[in-house]
C-alpha positions as CSV (number, residue, x, y, z in Angstrom):
1,M,0.0,0.0,0.0
2,K,1.3,3.4,-0.9
3,F,0.2,6.8,0.5
4,G,0.8,10.2,-1.0
5,G,-0.5,13.6,0.2
6,K,-0.3,17.3,-0.6
7,V,-1.0,20.4,1.5
8,R,-1.1,24.0,0.3
9,L,-1.2,27.3,2.1
10,F,-1.8,30.3,0.0
11,E,-3.1,33.9,0.1
12,K,-6.6,34.5,-1.3
13,D,-8.5,37.8,-1.2
14,G,-6.2,39.1,1.5
15,A,-6.6,36.1,3.8
16,V,-4.8,32.8,4.2
17,A,-6.5,29.8,2.7
18,S,-5.5,26.1,2.6
19,G,-6.1,23.0,0.5
20,A,-5.2,19.4,0.9
21,D,-5.5,16.1,-1.0
22,F,-4.1,12.6,-0.6
23,T,-3.9,9.4,-2.5
24,I,-3.9,5.8,-1.3
25,T,-2.8,3.1,-3.8
26,H,-3.3,-0.6,-3.0
27,L,-1.7,-3.2,-5.3
28,I,-4.0,-6.2,-4.9
29,S,-2.0,-8.3,-7.3
30,P,0.5,-7.7,-10.1
31,L,-2.5,-7.2,-12.5
32,S,-5.0,-5.6,-10.0
33,R,-4.9,-2.3,-8.2
34,C,-7.2,0.1,-6.3
35,I,-6.7,3.9,-5.9
36,Y,-8.5,6.2,-3.5
37,I,-8.2,9.9,-4.2
38,N,-9.4,12.5,-1.8
39,K,-9.5,16.2,-2.8
40,P,-11.5,19.1,-1.3
41,N,-15.2,18.3,-1.9
42,I,-14.4,15.3,-4.2
43,N,-13.8,11.6,-3.3
44,I,-12.7,9.2,-6.1
45,L,-12.4,5.4,-6.0
46,D,-10.7,3.9,-9.1
47,A,-10.2,0.2,-9.4
48,D,-9.0,-2.2,-12.0
49,I,-9.5,-5.9,-11.0
50,N,-8.1,-8.8,-13.0
51,L,-10.7,-11.5,-13.5
52,H,-8.9,-14.0,-15.8
53,K,-5.7,-14.4,-17.6
54,E,-4.9,-17.0,-20.2
55,K,-1.8,-16.9,-22.5
56,D,-2.0,-13.4,-24.2
57,I,-5.5,-12.5,-23.1
58,T,-6.5,-10.7,-19.9
59,V,-10.1,-9.9,-18.7
60,S,-10.5,-7.2,-16.1
61,L,-13.2,-5.2,-14.5
62,Y,-12.8,-1.5,-14.3
63,N,-14.8,0.8,-11.9
64,N,-14.6,4.5,-11.2
65,S,-16.9,6.1,-8.5
66,T,-16.9,9.8,-7.9
67,L,-18.6,11.5,-5.0
68,I,-19.0,15.3,-5.0
69,Q,-20.1,17.2,-2.0
70,N,-20.1,20.9,-1.5
71,Q,-22.4,23.7,-0.4
72,K,-24.1,23.9,-3.8
73,A,-24.5,20.2,-4.8
74,R,-24.2,16.7,-3.9
75,A,-23.7,14.1,-6.7
76,F,-22.4,10.6,-7.3
77,S,-21.3,9.3,-10.7
78,G,-20.3,5.7,-11.5
79,E,-18.6,4.1,-14.4
80,T,-18.1,0.3,-14.8
81,S,-16.7,-1.6,-17.8
82,L,-15.5,-5.1,-18.7
83,R,-12.2,-5.1,-20.6
84,F,-10.6,-7.7,-22.8
85,H,-6.9,-7.0,-23.3
86,H,-4.8,-8.9,-25.8
87,Q,-1.0,-8.5,-25.1
88,D,0.0,-4.9,-25.3
89,N,-1.7,-3.9,-28.6
90,K,-5.4,-4.6,-28.5
91,V,-8.1,-3.5,-26.0
92,F,-11.9,-3.9,-26.2
93,G,-14.4,-3.0,-23.6
94,L,-18.1,-2.7,-22.9
95,G,-19.7,-0.9,-20.0
96,V,-22.1,1.5,-18.4
97,E,-21.7,5.0,-16.9
98,G,-23.6,7.8,-15.3
99,Y,-25.4,5.8,-12.6
100,D,-26.1,7.2,-9.2
101,P,-27.2,4.8,-6.4
102,V,-26.7,7.4,-3.7
103,F,-28.7,10.6,-4.5
104,A,-30.7,9.7,-7.7
105,T,-34.3,8.3,-7.6
106,T,-33.2,5.6,-10.0
107,T,-29.9,3.7,-10.2
108,A,-30.2,2.9,-13.9
109,P,-27.1,4.0,-15.9
110,R,-27.4,6.9,-18.3
111,N,-25.1,5.5,-21.0
112,I,-24.0,2.2,-22.5
113,T,-20.3,2.5,-23.6
114,A,-18.2,0.6,-26.1
115,F,-14.5,1.3,-26.9
116,G,-11.5,-0.2,-28.5
117,L,-7.8,0.5,-28.8
118,Y,-5.3,-0.9,-31.3
119,G,-1.5,-0.4,-31.3
120,M,1.6,-1.6,-33.1
121,N,5.3,-1.3,-32.2
122,K,8.0,-0.6,-34.8
123,D,11.6,0.4,-34.1
124,G,10.8,1.4,-30.5
125,V,7.8,3.5,-31.4
126,K,4.3,2.6,-30.6
127,V,1.4,3.8,-32.7
128,F,-2.1,3.5,-31.3
129,C,-5.6,4.5,-32.2
130,G,-9.2,3.7,-31.2
131,P,-12.8,5.0,-30.9
132,K,-15.2,5.2,-28.0
133,F,-19.0,5.5,-28.2
134,A,-21.7,6.2,-25.7
135,Y,-25.4,5.6,-26.3
136,N,-27.9,7.5,-24.1
137,L,-30.6,5.1,-22.9
138,H,-33.1,7.9,-22.0
139,D,-32.8,9.9,-25.1
140,K,-32.3,6.9,-27.3
141,M,-29.4,8.5,-29.2
142,F,-25.6,8.7,-29.1
143,A,-24.4,10.8,-26.2
144,Y,-20.8,11.3,-27.5
145,Q,-18.3,9.9,-30.0
146,K,-14.5,9.9,-29.5
147,F,-11.5,9.0,-31.5
148,L,-7.9,8.8,-30.3
149,V,-4.6,8.5,-32.3
150,G,-1.2,8.9,-30.9
151,L,2.5,8.0,-30.7
152,K,4.7,6.8,-27.8
153,N,8.3,5.8,-27.3
154,K,10.6,5.7,-24.3
155,N,10.8,9.4,-23.6
156,H,8.0,11.0,-25.6
157,T,4.2,10.6,-25.8
158,A,1.7,12.6,-27.9
159,H,-1.9,11.9,-28.8
160,L,-4.7,13.8,-30.6
161,E,-8.3,13.2,-29.6
162,F,-11.5,14.1,-31.5
163,N,-14.6,14.6,-29.5
164,S,-18.3,15.0,-30.5
165,N,-20.7,15.6,-27.7
166,I,-24.4,15.3,-28.6
167,K,-27.2,17.0,-26.6
168,K,-30.9,17.0,-26.9
169,T,-33.0,19.8,-25.5
170,V,-36.8,20.3,-25.4
171,E,-38.4,23.7,-25.4
172,N,-42.1,24.4,-26.1
173,S,-42.5,20.7,-27.1
174,V,-39.8,21.1,-29.8
175,E,-36.8,18.9,-29.7
176,T,-33.5,20.3,-30.7
177,V,-30.3,18.2,-31.1
178,S,-27.0,20.0,-31.0
179,R,-23.3,18.9,-31.3
180,D,-20.3,20.2,-29.5
181,N,-17.2,19.3,-31.4
182,S,-13.6,19.7,-30.1
183,M,-10.0,18.6,-30.8
184,A,-7.4,18.1,-28.0
185,L,-3.7,17.6,-28.4
186,R,-1.6,16.4,-25.4
187,F,2.1,15.6,-25.1
188,D,4.8,14.8,-22.6
189,S,8.5,14.7,-23.3
190,N,11.4,13.7,-21.0
191,L,14.5,15.7,-22.1
192,N,17.2,14.4,-19.8
193,V,16.9,16.4,-16.5
194,A,14.0,18.5,-17.8
195,K,10.4,17.4,-18.4
196,V,8.0,19.3,-20.7
197,G,4.4,18.8,-21.4
198,G,1.2,20.5,-22.4
199,D,-2.3,20.2,-23.8
200,L,-4.2,22.3,-26.3
201,T,-8.1,22.1,-26.8
202,Y,-9.9,23.7,-29.7
203,Q,-13.7,24.2,-29.2
204,C,-15.1,24.2,-32.8
205,S,-18.6,25.5,-31.9
206,K,-17.2,28.4,-29.8
207,N,-14.1,28.9,-31.9
208,A,-12.1,29.1,-28.7
209,I,-8.7,27.6,-27.7
210,D,-7.8,26.6,-24.2
211,G,-4.3,25.3,-23.3
212,R,-1.4,25.1,-20.9
213,L,2.3,24.4,-21.0
214,Y,4.3,23.0,-18.0
215,A,7.9,22.2,-17.4
216,S,10.0,20.8,-14.5
217,Y,13.8,21.1,-14.2
218,V,15.9,19.0,-11.8
219,V,18.5,21.3,-10.2
220,D,20.0,18.4,-8.2
221,K,18.9,15.1,-6.7
222,S,16.7,16.9,-4.1
223,T,15.7,20.2,-5.7
224,T,13.2,20.7,-8.6
225,L,11.9,23.8,-10.4
226,R,8.4,23.7,-11.8
227,A,6.5,26.2,-14.0
228,K,3.1,26.3,-15.8
229,V,1.5,28.9,-18.1
230,D,-2.0,28.8,-19.6
231,T,-4.2,30.6,-22.0
232,N,-6.1,32.3,-19.1
233,K,-3.1,34.5,-18.7
234,A,-1.9,32.7,-15.6
235,L,1.7,31.8,-14.7
236,S,2.7,29.6,-11.7
237,A,6.1,28.6,-10.5
238,S,7.4,26.6,-7.6
239,V,10.6,25.5,-6.0
240,V,10.5,22.1,-4.3
241,H,13.1,20.5,-2.1
242,N,13.1,16.8,-0.9
243,F,13.7,16.2,2.8
244,A,13.7,12.4,3.7
245,G,10.8,11.5,1.4
246,M,8.8,14.8,1.8
247,N,8.8,17.6,-0.7
248,V,8.6,21.1,0.8
249,G,8.5,24.2,-1.3
250,F,7.4,27.7,-2.2
251,I,4.7,28.4,-4.9
252,T,3.6,31.5,-6.6
253,N,0.9,32.4,-9.1
254,F,0.6,35.5,-11.3
255,Q,-2.8,36.3,-12.9
256,F,-3.0,39.0,-15.6
257,Q,-6.5,40.7,-15.2
258,S,-8.3,43.3,-17.3
259,P,-10.9,45.0,-15.1
260,E,-13.8,46.8,-16.8
261,G,-12.8,50.4,-17.6
262,G,-9.3,49.9,-16.3
263,K,-5.8,48.8,-17.3
264,K,-4.4,45.4,-17.2
265,H,-2.8,44.6,-13.9
266,L,-0.8,41.7,-12.4
267,K,-2.4,39.9,-9.4
268,P,0.2,37.7,-7.6
269,K,-0.5,35.0,-5.1
270,F,2.1,33.2,-2.9
271,G,1.9,30.0,-1.0
272,F,3.6,27.0,0.7
273,I,3.4,23.4,-0.5
274,A,4.3,20.2,1.3
275,E,4.1,16.7,-0.4
276,I,4.4,13.3,1.3
277,L,5.7,10.8,-1.3
């Protein structure tokens, strides 16, 4: 069993605020694991249980349960799927999602899902692609369609995802079906002592781009510099030092704001971070 935790102290609106989250990972067997994630107002239980293994085929049961509780809402969302995994190159799964046995009047799932992933290795590079579909049982129509294509080798990973979310609305007894299409590019790269990554999402219907770029640099065996910048004009940076299995550091965030009728100004925030590894 492995435990990891993170505590933050930072300045917000002239006062000191705090935030904490922790993760517990339990390795049931070499092919089965269970992860519990606790964040402010959010509890997540993620499990992947091996059911059967024979030669190159593995059958597993995946479950993700998310509980959200705050002053405005209380909600539970569950996802369960049966996965068939052939070696390292083929995955196929069937499942259900969107069920709520805690707060909803019915425990029936909202969607039936089906997905697949195919990959092939050549000269140390793995190419993979696959679709995912969800069918809404209530509206009797597809809820979303996704397609993933990517590349991966020892130090670099990049994938492009196409999403199409379908929504039905009823107003004055008139049904309207709308689509929200988007494309997302994500990458991670390990460049010796530095790691660089980022993601970029383009919302086709809104003609809007949202993205972030992050990097970490290892100064020595116990000191790491981290930085992140996003399209919301926010920049964060931190210095973290390791003391006997615990990371302690200083974090700062700069937000460029444009108040109405005023000039752009820089709003900084400062904080303290502690991580138990």
